[in-house]
NUMAR-408484 format. One record per residue (C-alpha): residue number from 1; chain; x, y, z. Coordinates in pm, whole numbers, plus 50000, padded with zeros to 5 digits. Layout:
NUMAR-408484
i, ch, u, v, w
NUM, A, X, Y, Z .
...
***
This chain:
NUMAR-408484
i, ch, u, v, w
1, A, 92730, 35908, 80447 .
2, A, 92522, 35761, 80729 .
3, A, 92219, 35737, 80499 .
4, A, 92417, 35558, 80227 .
5, A, 92544, 35301, 80477 .
6, A, 92193, 35254, 80621 .
7, A, 92028, 35208, 80280 .
8, A, 92302, 34973, 80170 .
9, A, 92264, 34762, 80483 .
10, A, 91885, 34761, 80441 .
11, A, 91901, 34642, 80080 .
12, A, 92161, 34377, 80157 .
13, A, 91951, 34232, 80440 .
14, A, 91636, 34235, 80224 .
15, A, 91803, 34058, 79933 .
16, A, 91962, 33790, 80151 .
17, A, 91615, 33709, 80279 .
18, A, 91617, 33866, 80625 .
19, A, 91263, 33939, 80750 .
20, A, 91181, 34307, 80702 .
21, A, 91066, 34342, 81063 .
22, A, 91393, 34203, 81199 .
23, A, 91590, 34425, 80962 .
24, A, 91413, 34743, 81068 .
25, A, 91461, 34666, 81438 .
26, A, 91822, 34549, 81416 .
27, A, 91962, 34843, 81218 .
28, A, 91863, 35108, 81478 .
29, A, 92001, 34884, 81752 .
30, A, 92335, 34858, 81567 .
31, A, 92339, 35236, 81520 .
32, A, 92287, 35292, 81894 .
33, A, 92557, 35039, 81987 .
34, A, 92808, 35196, 81746 .
35, A, 92742, 35560, 81838 .
36, A, 92676, 35506, 82210 .
37, A, 92462, 35821, 82209 .
38, A, 92148, 35668, 82357 .
39, A, 92046, 35366, 82564 .
40, A, 91951, 35051, 82374 .
41, A, 91607, 35070, 82539 .
42, A, 91526, 35336, 82278 .
43, A, 91448, 35058, 82029 .
44, A, 91175, 34878, 82230 .
45, A, 91035, 35216, 82338 .
46, A, 90998, 35323, 81974 .
47, A, 90842, 34985, 81893 .
48, A, 90585, 35037, 82166 .
49, A, 90509, 35389, 82047 .
50, A, 90446, 35263, 81693 .
51, A, 90163, 35030, 81801 .
52, A, 90015, 35224, 82093 .
53, A, 89742, 35386, 81883 .
54, A, 89385, 35276, 81964 .
55, A, 89258, 35271, 81600 .
56, A, 89502, 34989, 81523 .
57, A, 89279, 34756, 81725 .
58, A, 89051, 34747, 81419 .
59, A, 89312, 34561, 81212 .
60, A, 89273, 34212, 81365 .
61, A, 88895, 34246, 81344 .
62, A, 88898, 34310, 80970 .
63, A, 89159, 34038, 80914 .
64, A, 88936, 33793, 81100 .
65, A, 88633, 33906, 80899 .
66, A, 88811, 33824, 80573 .
67, A, 88915, 33483, 80705 .
68, A, 88560, 33407, 80819 .
69, A, 88425, 33508, 80480 .
70, A, 88655, 33259, 80314 .
71, A, 88591, 32980, 80566 .
72, A, 88216, 33033, 80546 .
73, A, 88220, 32988, 80166 .
74, A, 88072, 33333, 80123 .
75, A, 88303, 33389, 79828 .
76, A, 88102, 33135, 79629 .
77, A, 87783, 33334, 79687 .
78, A, 87950, 33647, 79553 .
79, A, 88080, 33444, 79259 .
80, A, 87731, 33336, 79156 .
81, A, 87601, 33693, 79168 .
82, A, 87899, 33830, 78974 .
83, A, 87865, 33562, 78709 .
84, A, 87502, 33655, 78654 .
85, A, 87594, 34023, 78628 .
86, A, 87903, 34018, 78403 .
87, A, 87975, 33655, 78316 .
88, A, 87820, 33680, 77968 .
89, A, 88077, 33939, 77855 .
90, A, 88372, 33802, 77657 .
91, A, 88618, 33671, 77912 .
92, A, 88332, 33640, 78161 .
93, A, 88536, 33466, 78429 .
94, A, 88795, 33744, 78415 .
95, A, 88519, 34004, 78457 .
96, A, 88376, 33799, 78741 .
97, A, 88717, 33788, 78913 .
98, A, 88738, 34167, 78924 .
99, A, 88378, 34214, 79035 .
100, A, 88403, 33954, 79313 .
101, A, 88726, 34118, 79429 .
102, A, 88546, 34453, 79448 .
103, A, 88265, 34299, 79654 .
104, A, 88496, 34101, 79881 .
105, A, 88715, 34408, 79931 .
106, A, 88430, 34578, 80113 .
107, A, 88441, 34308, 80378 .
108, A, 88803, 34203, 80433 .
109, A, 89002, 34527, 80405 .
110, A, 89307, 34329, 80301 .
111, A, 89466, 34282, 79958 .
112, A, 89618, 33949, 80064 .
113, A, 89287, 33818, 80199 .
114, A, 89107, 33932, 79883 .
115, A, 89357, 33762, 79653 .
116, A, 89370, 33439, 79854 .
117, A, 88992, 33409, 79885 .
118, A, 88890, 33513, 79533 .
119, A, 89197, 33381, 79355 .
120, A, 89172, 33048, 79534 .
121, A, 88833, 32992, 79369 .
122, A, 88860, 33172, 79036 .
123, A, 89221, 33117, 78925 .
124, A, 89173, 32736, 78896 .
125, A, 88832, 32795, 78732 .
126, A, 88983, 33030, 78472 .
127, A, 89269, 32793, 78395 .
128, A, 89026, 32505, 78353 .
129, A, 88823, 32717, 78108 .
130, A, 89130, 32780, 77892 .
131, A, 89265, 33111, 78022 .
132, A, 89644, 33149, 78031 .
133, A, 89778, 33083, 78381 .
134, A, 89995, 33398, 78414 .
135, A, 89700, 33613, 78302 .
136, A, 89481, 33453, 78571 .
137, A, 89738, 33513, 78844 .
138, A, 89812, 33870, 78737 .
139, A, 89446, 33969, 78716 .
140, A, 89362, 33816, 79055 .
141, A, 89665, 33981, 79217 .
142, A, 89596, 34333, 79092 .
143, A, 89221, 34299, 79154 .
144, A, 89308, 34199, 79509 .
145, A, 89467, 34538, 79571 .
146, A, 89119, 34692, 79564 .
147, A, 89083, 34536, 79909 .
148, A, 89327, 34795, 80039 .
149, A, 89164, 35090, 79866 .
150, A, 88790, 35068, 79938 .
151, A, 88655, 35064, 80294 .
152, A, 88725, 34898, 80528 .
153, A, 89093, 34927, 80433 .
154, A, 89353, 34811, 80684 .
155, A, 89616, 35030, 80515 .
156, A, 89390, 35333, 80557 .
157, A, 89348, 35254, 80925 .
158, A, 89728, 35252, 80957 .
159, A, 89757, 35576, 80764 .
160, A, 89487, 35747, 80968 .
161, A, 89659, 35636, 81288 .
162, A, 90001, 35752, 81167 .
163, A, 89884, 36092, 81040 .
164, A, 89599, 36168, 81278 .
165, A, 89354, 36178, 80986 .
166, A, 88986, 36083, 80997 .
167, A, 88945, 35710, 80932 .
168, A, 88591, 35772, 80809 .
169, A, 88713, 36045, 80576 .
170, A, 88977, 35818, 80424 .
171, A, 88724, 35537, 80391 .
172, A, 88488, 35762, 80196 .
173, A, 88772, 35897, 79983 .
174, A, 88867, 35546, 79871 .
175, A, 88527, 35444, 79732 .
176, A, 88535, 35621, 79394 .
177, A, 88904, 35544, 79319 .
178, A, 88844, 35179, 79411 .
179, A, 88543, 35153, 79180 .
180, A, 88732, 35335, 78902 .
181, A, 89028, 35098, 78928 .
182, A, 88793, 34799, 78918 .
183, A, 88618, 34928, 78604 .
184, A, 88949, 35000, 78431 .
185, A, 89077, 34651, 78517 .
186, A, 88760, 34505, 78368 .
187, A, 88820, 34710, 78052 .
188, A, 89178, 34584, 78015 .
189, A, 89067, 34226, 78087 .
190, A, 88798, 34258, 77820 .
191, A, 89045, 34378, 77554 .
192, A, 89285, 34091, 77632 .
193, A, 88997, 33841, 77640 .
194, A, 88871, 33950, 77298 .
195, A, 89219, 33924, 77147 .
196, A, 89271, 33577, 77291 .
197, A, 88910, 33468, 77238 .
198, A, 88857, 33366, 77600 .
199, A, 88518, 33203, 77667 .
200, A, 88213, 33353, 77836 .
201, A, 87919, 33219, 78034 .
202, A, 87684, 33084, 77770 .
203, A, 87368, 33024, 77973 .
204, A, 87087, 33259, 77862 .
205, A, 87012, 33547, 78097 .
206, A, 86716, 33491, 78331 .
207, A, 86587, 33744, 78581 .
208, A, 86494, 33461, 78818 .
209, A, 86854, 33334, 78829 .
210, A, 86984, 33687, 78891 .
211, A, 86729, 33738, 79170 .
212, A, 86820, 33409, 79337 .
213, A, 87191, 33494, 79318 .
214, A, 87127, 33839, 79465 .
215, A, 86923, 33703, 79755 .
216, A, 87193, 33444, 79828 .
217, A, 87465, 33711, 79837 .
218, A, 87262, 33979, 80014 .
219, A, 87370, 33906, 80376 .
220, A, 87746, 33947, 80310 .
221, A, 87679, 34246, 80083 .
222, A, 87516, 34421, 80378 .
223, A, 87842, 34413, 80575 .
224, A, 88024, 34697, 80391 .
225, A, 87700, 34895, 80384 .
226, A, 87667, 34866, 80762 .
227, A, 88032, 34969, 80807 .
228, A, 87999, 35277, 80586 .
229, A, 87665, 35395, 80723 .
230, A, 87767, 35327, 81082 .
231, A, 88087, 35532, 81053 .
232, A, 87926, 35810, 80846 .
233, A, 87641, 35864, 81092 .
234, A, 87860, 35825, 81399 .
235, A, 87695, 35507, 81524 .
236, A, 88033, 35343, 81586 .
237, A, 88403, 35396, 81527 .
238, A, 88616, 35202, 81277 .
239, A, 88730, 34974, 81560 .
240, A, 88374, 34904, 81669 .
241, A, 88280, 34850, 81304 .
242, A, 88552, 34585, 81284 .
243, A, 88408, 34403, 81585 .
244, A, 88061, 34424, 81430 .
245, A, 88178, 34269, 81103 .
246, A, 88336, 33976, 81287 .
247, A, 88010, 33902, 81468 .
248, A, 87801, 33934, 81151 .
249, A, 88041, 33723, 80941 .
250, A, 88047, 33451, 81206 .
251, A, 87666, 33450, 81239 .
252, A, 87623, 33428, 80861 .
253, A, 87862, 33134, 80830 .
254, A, 87746, 32948, 81142 .
255, A, 87371, 32995, 81143 .
256, A, 87247, 33139, 80812 .
257, A, 87449, 32950, 80550 .
258, A, 87566, 32679, 80795 .
259, A, 87890, 32641, 80602 .
260, A, 88112, 32725, 80899 .
261, A, 88158, 32488, 81192 .
262, A, 88273, 32580, 81541 .
263, A, 88590, 32377, 81484 .
264, A, 88663, 32577, 81170 .
265, A, 88584, 32895, 81363 .
266, A, 88853, 32811, 81618 .
267, A, 89106, 32732, 81346 .
268, A, 89021, 33057, 81166 .
269, A, 89072, 33261, 81482 .
270, A, 89405, 33087, 81545 .
271, A, 89521, 33158, 81189 .
272, A, 89418, 33522, 81219 .
273, A, 89613, 33559, 81545 .
274, A, 89928, 33443, 81363 .
275, A, 89873, 33687, 81076 .
276, A, 89795, 33972, 81316 .
277, A, 90113, 33899, 81511 .
278, A, 90317, 33926, 81192 .
279, A, 90148, 34251, 81093 .
280, A, 90202, 34412, 81433 .
281, A, 90563, 34294, 81452 .
282, A, 90632, 34469, 81120 .
283, A, 90439, 34774, 81235 .
284, A, 90627, 34788, 81565 .
285, A, 90966, 34747, 81396 .
286, A, 90889, 35038, 81163 .
287, A, 90887, 35266, 81469 .
288, A, 91260, 35253, 81551 .
289, A, 91348, 35255, 81181 .
290, A, 91148, 35574, 81127 .
291, A, 91315, 35720, 81436 .
292, A, 91658, 35635, 81291 .
293, A, 91578, 35800, 80957 .
294, A, 91475, 36114, 81144 .
295, A, 91783, 36093, 81364 .
296, A, 92026, 36097, 81072 .
297, A, 91824, 36359, 80881 .
298, A, 91718, 36132, 80595 .
299, A, 91350, 36224, 80603 .
300, A, 91433, 36593, 80627 .
301, A, 91658, 36556, 80325 .
302, A, 91385, 36374, 80132 .
303, A, 91141, 36652, 80219 .
304, A, 91384, 36919, 80098 .
305, A, 91447, 36732, 79772 .
306, A, 91076, 36708, 79689 .
307, A, 91017, 37069, 79790 .
308, A, 91265, 37172, 79523 .
309, A, 91012, 37056, 79262 .
310, A, 90697, 37187, 79433 .
311, A, 90672, 37478, 79189 .
312, A, 90631, 37242, 78891 .
313, A, 90320, 37027, 78954 .
314, A, 90379, 36788, 78663 .
315, A, 90743, 36722, 78748 .
316, A, 90652, 36689, 79116 .
317, A, 90379, 36437, 79033 .
318, A, 90608, 36228, 78813 .
319, A, 90880, 36218, 79078 .
320, A, 90633, 36143, 79359 .
321, A, 90467, 35853, 79179 .
322, A, 90800, 35719, 79059 .
323, A, 90942, 35732, 79412 .
324, A, 90639, 35557, 79561 .
325, A, 90655, 35279, 79303 .
326, A, 91031, 35236, 79352 .
327, A, 90997, 35211, 79731 .
328, A, 90714, 34961, 79690 .
329, A, 90940, 34719, 79505 .
330, A, 91172, 34675, 79802 .
331, A, 90974, 34768, 80116 .
332, A, 90644, 34619, 80228 .
333, A, 90330, 34831, 80246 .
334, A, 90305, 34867, 80624 .
335, A, 90656, 34999, 80695 .
336, A, 90645, 35216, 80383 .
337, A, 90325, 35383, 80506 .
338, A, 90443, 35429, 80863 .
339, A, 90793, 35551, 80779 .
340, A, 90733, 35767, 80472 .
341, A, 90370, 35885, 80484 .
342, A, 90424, 36184, 80717 .
343, A, 90698, 36328, 80497 .
344, A, 90532, 36258, 80162 .
345, A, 90193, 36395, 80265 .
346, A, 90361, 36707, 80404 .
347, A, 90539, 36781, 80075 .
348, A, 90220, 36708, 79876 .
349, A, 90028, 36962, 80081 .
350, A, 90308, 37214, 80028 .
351, A, 90286, 37147, 79653 .
352, A, 89916, 37236, 79655 .
353, A, 89746, 36898, 79688 .
354, A, 89493, 36812, 79957 .
355, A, 89618, 36574, 80227 .
356, A, 89343, 36324, 80142 .
357, A, 89452, 36322, 79776 .
358, A, 89807, 36257, 79891 .
359, A, 89692, 35985, 80130 .
360, A, 89503, 35801, 79855 .
361, A, 89799, 35818, 79617 .
362, A, 90019, 35666, 79888 .
363, A, 89762, 35395, 79957 .
364, A, 89731, 35296, 79590 .
365, A, 90105, 35320, 79524 .
366, A, 90230, 35134, 79829 .
367, A, 89964, 34863, 79792 .
368, A, 90096, 34813, 79440 .
369, A, 90420, 34719, 79610 .
370, A, 90244, 34408, 79738 .
371, A, 90205, 34302, 79374 .
372, A, 90548, 34395, 79241 .
373, A, 90855, 34170, 79269 .
374, A, 91076, 34103, 79453 .
375, A, 90886, 34139, 79785 .
376, A, 90522, 34142, 79668 .
377, A, 90331, 33903, 79890 .
378, A, 90013, 33931, 79681 .
379, A, 90218, 33855, 79369 .
380, A, 90361, 33545, 79535 .
381, A, 90018, 33436, 79659 .
382, A, 89854, 33458, 79315 .
383, A, 90146, 33288, 79138 .
384, A, 90143, 33006, 79395 .
385, A, 89769, 32949, 79351 .
386, A, 89805, 32950, 78972 .
387, A, 90115, 32727, 78988 .
388, A, 90288, 32951, 78736 .
389, A, 90652, 33072, 78719 .
390, A, 90704, 33406, 78889 .
391, A, 90874, 33560, 78587 .
392, A, 90577, 33486, 78358 .
393, A, 90332, 33629, 78610 .
394, A, 90550, 33941, 78640 .
395, A, 90522, 34004, 78264 .
396, A, 90145, 33946, 78270 .
397, A, 90112, 34204, 78551 .
398, A, 90228, 34496, 78335 .
399, A, 89898, 34603, 78167 .
400, A, 89706, 34574, 78494 .
401, A, 89970, 34763, 78690 .
402, A, 89951, 35047, 78437 .
403, A, 89584, 35085, 78531 .
404, A, 89680, 35171, 78888 .
405, A, 89954, 35410, 78774 .
406, A, 89693, 35593, 78565 .
407, A, 89464, 35597, 78869 .
408, A, 89735, 35765, 79076 .
409, A, 89763, 36047, 78822 .
410, A, 89384, 36085, 78812 .
411, A, 89366, 36109, 79192 .
412, A, 89613, 36396, 79194 .
413, A, 89472, 36585, 78897 .
414, A, 89101, 36543, 78969 .
415, A, 89046, 36635, 79336 .
416, A, 88673, 36550, 79322 .
417, A, 88763, 36184, 79273 .
418, A, 88874, 36161, 79635 .
419, A, 88724, 36470, 79799 .
420, A, 88364, 36468, 79674 .
421, A, 88231, 36199, 79908 .
422, A, 88421, 36314, 80222 .
423, A, 88294, 36671, 80162 .
424, A, 87940, 36549, 80098 .
425, A, 87939, 36358, 80426 .
426, A, 88109, 36628, 80634 .
427, A, 88453, 36471, 80684 .
428, A, 88633, 36757, 80504 .
***
């Protein structure tokens, strides 16, 4: 009964437009006031506990890196290289959108930053070239989710902090799934482009042009390489890697490309502080909400329900993926990870899956929630950039979303997809 009332109140507040952070903090407070079982100070204490983990310090660093990349016009350098590599395929700008997203993902760690930076450049370019607006928005939105799957992923940092997992191990586990999703998105984009006869880059291929584009994009491309190698060989932690990427991104924009001014640097830092504040407010509010779910036995009940299907791997997988996708449509990625990850990973391990496999499925599934209506911030961002109706973009999302659903099944049924690199590098 308590759970039904809580879920009903949560859904009502979400659909009337109440901020998710406020909702998750207010409901536990109301519960405490009604029951009188505990002091009201329990709510701020749980909020503090939710953000008192040291690895979370890396989040603002990677958010700032993504903002600096955009302000320093580094996206354009990646665009030129991607165009030379894949632009001559049918629907070349669509292929370029996915490839640039994959490159930018290795620097920002954020699906929203990826979509805003890449989509802000390529969605108008695609529309100008004759691509359908909803297609442009949908492709940019789903491609942007790769930013949360490959290292450095902010969602993985949250998950590692919540579960006590190795951040480096999760980073390594996300590389192959991220690349696979990117390649499958390019395949779907190609099929649609051929059917609709979208244009391609018609300039003849020249090695000199490719070399020049590669040299121009080399400095930012080194950033994810430095992050990965630094963490793998124990040179620095994920938090220190975040600080390193900020310094490198700022130096590239200020002194190498000279496309970033000190005034813009200050504005970028200020903007990142606002975004970070929002992220941490949501993260903090998820603490008391998770506590409340435990208090009324909801998470224990969810665990017991899933365990009832642990003996049937296929049924368990269908229910798990379906549940993750359903939750993602109404709850944002951060609270979904913090509140539900411990329970879902526990039942996955009991069903015979490795905890890293389970972690990657949660990452992919809950990040998809950022693209699905009605609360998908990446979905809103891409539709706003494309200036297209939300309902048309939602329809155009379907084939690209199916790619990520397929990827979730592959992660669970092919352990090497996520475990090969962590095992190779000694994280597992």
